C-alpha positions as CSV (number, residue, x, y, z in Angstrom):
1,X,-83.6,-63.0,30.2
2,X,-85.7,-62.5,33.3
3,X,-84.6,-61.5,36.8
4,X,-88.0,-61.4,38.4
5,X,-88.1,-62.9,41.9
6,X,-89.9,-66.1,42.4
7,X,-93.2,-66.1,44.3
8,X,-93.4,-68.9,46.9
9,X,-96.7,-70.6,47.4
10,X,-96.8,-72.9,50.4
11,X,-98.8,-76.1,50.0
12,X,-101.3,-77.0,52.7
13,X,-102.9,-80.3,53.6
14,X,-106.2,-78.5,54.5
15,X,-108.6,-78.7,51.6
16,X,-110.2,-75.3,52.2
17,X,-106.8,-73.6,52.5
18,X,-105.6,-75.5,49.4
19,X,-108.5,-74.1,47.4
20,X,-108.0,-70.6,48.7
21,X,-104.3,-70.8,47.7
22,X,-105.3,-71.7,44.1
23,X,-107.7,-68.7,44.0
24,X,-104.9,-66.5,45.4
25,X,-102.5,-67.7,42.8
26,X,-104.9,-67.1,39.9
27,X,-105.8,-63.7,41.2
28,X,-102.2,-62.7,41.6
29,X,-101.4,-63.6,38.0
30,X,-104.6,-61.9,36.8
31,X,-103.9,-58.7,38.7
32,X,-100.4,-58.3,37.1
33,X,-101.9,-59.1,33.7
34,X,-99.9,-62.3,33.3
35,X,-102.6,-65.0,33.8
36,X,-101.8,-67.7,31.2
37,X,-105.2,-69.3,31.4
38,X,-108.6,-68.6,29.8
39,X,-107.0,-66.6,27.0
40,X,-109.3,-65.8,24.1
41,X,-108.6,-67.3,20.7
42,X,-110.1,-65.0,18.1
43,X,-109.4,-67.0,14.9
44,X,-107.9,-70.3,13.8
45,X,-105.8,-70.9,10.6
46,X,-104.2,-74.1,11.9
47,X,-101.4,-74.5,12.8
48,X,-101.7,-70.8,13.6
49,X,-104.1,-68.9,15.8
50,X,-104.8,-65.3,16.8
51,X,-104.8,-64.9,20.6
52,X,-106.2,-61.6,21.7
53,X,-104.6,-59.8,18.8
54,X,-101.3,-61.8,18.7
55,X,-100.7,-64.1,15.7
56,X,-99.1,-67.3,17.1
57,X,-97.9,-70.7,15.9
58,X,-100.0,-73.1,17.9
59,X,-97.9,-75.5,20.0
60,X,-100.5,-76.1,22.6
61,X,-103.1,-78.1,20.9
62,X,-104.0,-81.8,21.2
63,X,-105.1,-81.9,17.5
64,X,-101.9,-83.7,16.8
65,X,-102.8,-84.6,13.2
66,X,-104.4,-81.2,12.4
67,X,-107.8,-82.8,11.7
68,X,-109.9,-80.2,13.7
69,X,-109.7,-77.9,10.7
70,X,-109.6,-80.5,7.9
71,X,-112.1,-79.6,5.1
72,X,-113.6,-83.0,5.0
73,X,-114.2,-83.1,8.7
74,X,-115.8,-79.6,8.7
75,X,-118.0,-80.6,5.7
76,X,-119.2,-83.8,7.6
77,X,-120.1,-81.7,10.6
78,X,-122.0,-79.1,8.5
79,X,-123.9,-81.8,6.7
80,X,-125.0,-83.6,9.9
81,X,-125.9,-80.3,11.5
82,X,-128.1,-79.3,8.6
83,X,-129.8,-82.7,8.6
84,X,-130.3,-83.3,12.3
85,X,-129.9,-79.8,14.0
86,X,-127.4,-78.5,16.4
87,X,-128.3,-80.7,19.4
88,X,-130.1,-83.9,20.4
89,X,-131.7,-82.4,23.5
90,X,-131.8,-85.8,25.2
91,X,-129.7,-88.6,26.7
92,X,-128.7,-91.7,24.9
93,X,-131.2,-93.6,27.1
94,X,-134.1,-91.7,25.8
95,X,-134.3,-89.5,22.7
96,X,-130.6,-88.9,22.3
97,X,-129.5,-91.9,20.2
98,X,-129.2,-90.9,16.6
99,X,-128.0,-92.8,13.6
100,X,-124.4,-91.4,13.8
101,X,-124.1,-92.5,17.5
102,X,-124.7,-96.2,16.7
103,X,-122.6,-96.1,13.5
104,X,-119.6,-94.6,15.1
105,X,-119.8,-97.2,18.0
106,X,-119.7,-100.0,15.5
107,X,-116.7,-98.4,13.7
108,X,-114.9,-97.8,17.0
109,X,-115.4,-101.4,18.1
110,X,-114.0,-102.7,14.8
111,X,-111.0,-100.3,15.0
112,X,-110.1,-101.3,18.5
113,X,-110.6,-105.0,17.8
114,X,-113.4,-105.4,20.5
115,X,-116.9,-106.7,20.5
116,X,-118.6,-103.5,21.2
117,X,-118.1,-99.8,22.1
118,X,-120.2,-97.2,23.9
119,X,-120.0,-93.5,23.2
120,X,-120.0,-90.7,25.8
121,X,-120.4,-87.0,25.3
122,X,-116.9,-86.0,26.6
123,X,-113.7,-87.8,27.4
124,X,-113.8,-86.8,31.0
125,X,-117.3,-88.3,31.3
126,X,-116.1,-91.5,29.6
127,X,-113.5,-92.3,32.3
128,X,-115.7,-91.1,35.2
129,X,-118.7,-93.0,33.9
130,X,-117.1,-96.2,32.9
131,X,-115.0,-96.6,36.1
132,X,-118.0,-95.7,38.3
133,X,-120.1,-98.2,36.4
134,X,-117.5,-101.1,36.4
135,X,-116.2,-100.7,39.9
136,X,-117.7,-100.6,43.4
137,X,-116.8,-100.7,47.1
138,X,-116.0,-104.4,46.7
139,X,-113.4,-103.8,43.9
140,X,-109.7,-102.8,43.8
141,X,-108.5,-100.1,41.4
142,X,-104.7,-100.1,40.9
143,X,-103.8,-96.8,39.3
144,X,-100.6,-95.4,37.9
145,X,-99.6,-92.4,40.0
146,X,-99.5,-90.2,36.9
147,X,-103.0,-91.2,35.7
148,X,-105.3,-88.5,34.4
149,X,-107.6,-86.7,36.8
150,X,-110.7,-88.2,35.1
151,X,-109.4,-91.7,36.0
152,X,-108.8,-90.7,39.7
153,X,-112.2,-89.0,39.9
154,X,-114.0,-92.1,38.4
155,X,-112.3,-94.4,40.9
156,X,-113.3,-92.1,43.8
157,X,-116.9,-91.9,42.5
158,X,-117.0,-95.7,42.3
159,X,-115.9,-96.0,46.0
160,X,-113.5,-98.8,45.0
161,X,-110.4,-99.4,47.1
162,X,-107.7,-97.4,45.4
163,X,-104.0,-98.3,45.3
164,X,-101.4,-96.3,43.4
165,X,-98.2,-97.7,42.0
166,X,-95.1,-95.6,41.0
167,X,-95.3,-94.3,37.4
168,X,-94.5,-97.0,34.9
169,X,-92.8,-99.1,37.6
170,X,-93.6,-102.7,37.1
171,X,-92.0,-103.7,40.4
172,X,-94.2,-101.3,42.2
173,X,-97.3,-102.6,40.3
174,X,-96.5,-106.2,41.3
175,X,-95.8,-105.2,44.9
176,X,-99.2,-103.5,45.1
177,X,-101.1,-106.5,43.6
178,X,-99.3,-108.9,45.9
179,X,-100.1,-106.7,49.0
180,X,-103.8,-107.1,48.2
181,X,-103.7,-110.7,47.1
182,X,-105.2,-112.0,50.3
183,X,-108.3,-109.8,50.0
184,X,-111.4,-111.0,48.3
185,X,-112.4,-108.4,45.7
186,X,-115.1,-108.9,43.2
187,X,-113.0,-107.3,40.6
188,X,-109.4,-106.0,40.4
189,X,-108.6,-103.5,37.7
190,X,-105.2,-102.0,36.7
191,X,-105.7,-98.6,35.1
192,X,-103.0,-96.7,33.0
193,X,-102.7,-94.0,30.4
194,X,-101.0,-95.1,27.2
195,X,-99.5,-91.6,26.6
196,X,-99.3,-89.4,29.6
197,X,-100.6,-85.9,28.9
198,X,-98.2,-83.9,31.0
199,X,-95.1,-86.1,31.2
200,X,-95.2,-87.2,27.5
201,X,-94.1,-90.7,28.6
202,X,-95.6,-93.9,27.3
203,X,-96.6,-97.0,29.3
204,X,-95.0,-100.4,28.9
205,X,-98.3,-101.9,27.9
206,X,-97.0,-105.4,27.0
207,X,-95.4,-105.9,30.3
208,X,-98.3,-104.4,32.3
209,X,-100.7,-106.7,30.4
210,X,-98.6,-109.7,31.3
211,X,-98.7,-108.7,35.0
212,X,-102.5,-108.3,34.9
213,X,-102.9,-111.7,33.4
214,X,-100.7,-113.3,36.0
215,X,-102.7,-111.6,38.8
216,X,-106.2,-112.0,37.3
217,X,-106.7,-108.3,37.0
218,X,-108.7,-106.5,34.3
219,X,-106.5,-104.2,32.2
220,X,-107.9,-100.7,31.4
221,X,-105.9,-98.6,28.9
222,X,-106.7,-94.9,28.4
223,X,-105.7,-94.1,24.8
224,X,-106.9,-90.5,24.9
225,X,-103.6,-89.1,23.7
226,X,-102.3,-92.3,22.0
227,X,-105.2,-92.5,19.6
228,X,-104.2,-91.3,16.1
229,X,-100.6,-91.0,17.2
230,X,-99.4,-94.6,17.4
231,X,-100.2,-97.8,15.7
232,X,-100.3,-98.9,12.0
233,X,-103.9,-97.7,11.7
234,X,-103.6,-95.0,14.4
235,X,-105.6,-97.1,16.9
236,X,-103.1,-96.2,19.7
237,X,-100.2,-97.5,21.7
238,X,-101.9,-100.9,22.3
239,X,-102.0,-101.4,18.6
240,X,-98.3,-100.3,18.3
241,X,-97.3,-102.7,21.1
242,X,-99.4,-105.5,19.7
243,X,-101.4,-106.0,22.9
244,X,-104.9,-104.9,22.1
245,X,-106.2,-108.4,23.1
246,X,-104.5,-108.0,26.5
247,X,-106.3,-104.7,27.2
248,X,-109.7,-105.7,28.5
249,X,-111.0,-102.1,28.2
250,X,-109.7,-99.4,25.8
251,X,-110.8,-95.9,26.4
252,X,-110.4,-93.3,23.7
253,X,-111.0,-89.6,23.3
254,X,-112.5,-87.9,20.2
255,X,-111.3,-84.5,21.2
256,X,-107.5,-85.0,20.6
257,X,-106.3,-86.4,17.3
258,X,-109.9,-86.8,16.1
259,X,-110.3,-83.1,16.6
260,X,-113.9,-83.2,17.7
261,X,-115.7,-83.9,21.0
262,X,-116.6,-87.1,22.9
263,X,-115.1,-90.3,24.2
264,X,-115.7,-94.1,24.1
265,X,-115.1,-97.4,25.8
266,X,-114.4,-100.5,23.7
267,X,-114.5,-103.9,25.3
268,X,-116.3,-107.2,25.4
269,X,-120.1,-107.2,25.0
270,X,-120.6,-108.0,28.6
271,X,-118.4,-105.1,29.9
272,X,-119.9,-102.6,27.4
273,X,-123.4,-103.6,28.4
274,X,-122.4,-103.2,32.1
275,X,-121.2,-99.7,31.4
276,X,-124.4,-98.8,29.4
277,X,-126.6,-99.9,32.3
278,X,-124.6,-98.5,35.2
279,X,-122.7,-95.4,34.1
280,X,-124.5,-92.4,35.4
281,X,-122.5,-90.1,33.2
282,X,-123.9,-92.0,30.2
283,X,-127.5,-92.1,31.5
284,X,-127.8,-88.5,32.7
285,X,-126.0,-86.5,30.0
286,X,-127.3,-85.2,26.7
287,X,-125.7,-87.1,23.9
288,X,-123.0,-85.7,21.6
289,X,-124.2,-83.2,19.0
290,X,-124.8,-84.5,15.4
291,X,-122.1,-82.2,14.1
292,X,-119.5,-83.3,16.6
293,X,-120.1,-87.0,16.1
294,X,-120.1,-86.7,12.3
295,X,-116.9,-84.8,12.5
296,X,-115.3,-87.5,14.7
297,X,-116.4,-90.2,12.3
298,X,-114.9,-88.4,9.4
299,X,-111.7,-87.9,11.4
300,X,-111.5,-91.6,12.2
301,X,-111.9,-92.4,8.5
302,X,-108.9,-90.1,7.8
303,X,-106.8,-91.5,10.6
304,X,-107.3,-95.0,9.3
305,X,-106.5,-94.0,5.7
306,X,-103.2,-93.5,3.8
307,X,-103.5,-89.8,4.5
308,X,-103.7,-90.5,8.3
309,X,-100.5,-92.6,8.0
310,X,-98.7,-89.8,6.2
311,X,-99.8,-87.3,8.9
312,X,-98.5,-89.6,11.6
313,X,-95.2,-89.8,9.8
314,X,-95.0,-86.0,9.7
315,X,-96.0,-85.8,13.3
316,X,-93.2,-88.2,14.2
317,X,-90.7,-86.2,12.1
318,X,-91.7,-82.9,13.7
319,X,-91.6,-84.3,17.2
320,X,-88.2,-85.9,16.8
321,X,-86.8,-82.7,15.3
322,X,-88.2,-80.5,18.1
323,X,-87.0,-82.8,20.8
324,X,-83.5,-82.8,19.3
325,X,-83.5,-79.0,19.0
326,X,-84.7,-78.7,22.6
327,X,-82.3,-81.2,24.1
328,X,-80.3,-78.5,26.1
329,X,-83.6,-77.7,27.9
330,X,-83.6,-81.3,29.4
331,X,-86.6,-82.7,27.5
332,X,-85.2,-86.3,27.3
333,X,-88.0,-88.8,26.9
334,X,-88.2,-91.2,29.9
335,X,-88.8,-94.5,28.2
336,X,-90.4,-97.3,30.3
337,X,-88.6,-100.0,28.4
338,X,-86.7,-100.5,25.1
339,X,-89.9,-101.5,23.3
340,X,-91.7,-98.3,24.1
341,X,-91.7,-95.6,21.4
342,X,-88.6,-93.4,21.5
343,X,-90.5,-90.3,20.6
344,X,-93.7,-88.5,21.7
345,X,-95.6,-85.4,20.5
346,X,-95.8,-84.1,24.1
347,X,-92.6,-82.4,25.1
348,X,-92.6,-81.0,28.7
349,X,-90.1,-78.2,29.6
350,X,-89.6,-78.4,33.3
351,X,-89.3,-75.0,35.0
352,X,-88.5,-73.7,38.5
353,X,-91.4,-71.6,39.8
354,X,-94.9,-70.5,38.9
355,X,-94.2,-66.8,38.5
356,X,-91.4,-67.2,35.9
357,X,-93.5,-69.8,34.1
358,X,-96.4,-67.4,33.7
359,X,-94.0,-64.6,32.6
360,X,-92.3,-66.9,30.1
361,X,-95.6,-68.0,28.7
362,X,-96.7,-64.4,28.1
363,X,-93.4,-63.4,26.5
364,X,-93.5,-66.4,24.2
365,X,-97.1,-65.5,23.3
366,X,-96.1,-61.9,22.5
367,X,-93.3,-63.3,20.2
368,X,-95.8,-65.4,18.3
369,X,-95.6,-68.8,20.1
370,X,-98.6,-70.3,21.9
371,X,-97.6,-73.2,24.2
372,X,-99.4,-74.9,27.1
373,X,-98.5,-73.8,30.6
374,X,-99.1,-76.3,33.4
375,X,-99.1,-74.8,36.9
376,X,-100.3,-76.3,40.2
377,X,-102.7,-78.0,40.7
378,X,-102.3,-79.5,37.2
379,X,-98.8,-80.4,38.3
380,X,-97.1,-80.6,41.7
381,X,-96.5,-77.2,43.4
382,X,-93.1,-75.8,42.6
383,X,-92.8,-78.1,39.5
384,X,-94.5,-76.1,36.7
385,X,-93.9,-76.9,33.0
386,X,-94.4,-75.4,29.6
387,X,-95.8,-78.2,27.5
388,X,-95.0,-78.3,23.8
389,X,-97.5,-80.2,21.8
390,X,-96.4,-81.0,18.3
391,X,-98.5,-81.0,15.1
392,X,-98.2,-82.9,11.8
393,X,-98.9,-79.7,9.8
394,X,-95.9,-77.7,11.0
395,X,-93.2,-77.2,8.4
396,X,-89.5,-77.9,9.3
397,X,-88.9,-74.1,9.3
398,X,-91.8,-73.7,11.7
399,X,-90.2,-76.2,14.1
400,X,-86.8,-74.6,13.9
401,X,-88.1,-71.1,14.5
402,X,-90.2,-72.2,17.4
403,X,-87.3,-74.0,19.0
404,X,-85.1,-70.9,18.6
405,X,-87.8,-68.8,20.4
406,X,-88.0,-71.3,23.2
407,X,-84.2,-71.4,23.7
408,X,-84.0,-67.6,23.7
409,X,-86.8,-67.2,26.3
410,X,-85.9,-70.1,28.6
411,X,-82.2,-69.6,29.0
412,X,-82.8,-68.7,32.7
413,X,-83.3,-72.4,33.4
414,X,-79.5,-72.8,33.4
415,X,-78.8,-70.0,35.7
416,X,-77.9,-70.9,39.3
417,X,-81.0,-71.2,41.5
């Protein structure tokens, strides 16, 4: 149990002071030897890692299905690297389009039920590039208030008019769309995550899709964390909800469940061609390495297979068990509606202050548990979390032992403030 005093950081509206405050916070934790970021991983034997000499169970990875270290995925990466080399040294526009790039785009389009797909080098670039390419100053972007930073950055780069609605709040979404109904925009787009990376909540995609149709808005769904996790074939929450046809644009990441690197947009031929011709992040970035794309393709094959289905079932089992064991730590899933999944592999433990969060992370690491700390600016100031990310390859004993460690370390949550 910890009795260390909380350190108060006062948020400022001034951008320069805000940045200075972030630096001060980082340096403070670094100076006392408790910085929970940039820690070096020396070896990986998933779901275990060695972190600077400490052997840990890894509960901080987005490799929800454990495919980043799957032998078939590694073999595909090695084979492609031996055939094509370690890098393409060019953008997709010029000399950077290799056979595996076009093959995986066709595979992704088929999987998402869309006419075409376009591949980006990273997931962040995917959102930034696609939104910059599809929107402009004469467009309206209606964004969930919890949307990922890459979405917000893409909207800002596009110079579109941005309007936020309260997280997963259909009434708020309708109110925002009605408030702008009298304005002539070339394009209105509603943008949501399917599975929110910090909150662990899922979007009511069926209902949002219906609202978009009623108001003539394009529907953009970011499946970065939903891909591989939900759906009969692992295509994401849109597949699970039966609304892939309502989602005009589906974004996916290849660095989460697929265990590799990259991202994609799947949509109609017209929208994909528009992205290809207008997205600066696509034009001016070196394409994904042969090894990374071949690994992603192998992972997608596994996700869509019987083995992938079995891994999703184990992931759900482990996630439900961990959530039940951590129930006293207030990790209840905030469901958007009764049709949303009643489980999620992302389990946020909400803490009280940044100092104790950093100290708790370090003590958990020293006891053999590696979780993900989220401190301002990743989350609001004064509302840090420890994020538990579940994995299909954990045993039931692993889950129970990790839950016991979390309980023992985080009992201070229930002490009077």
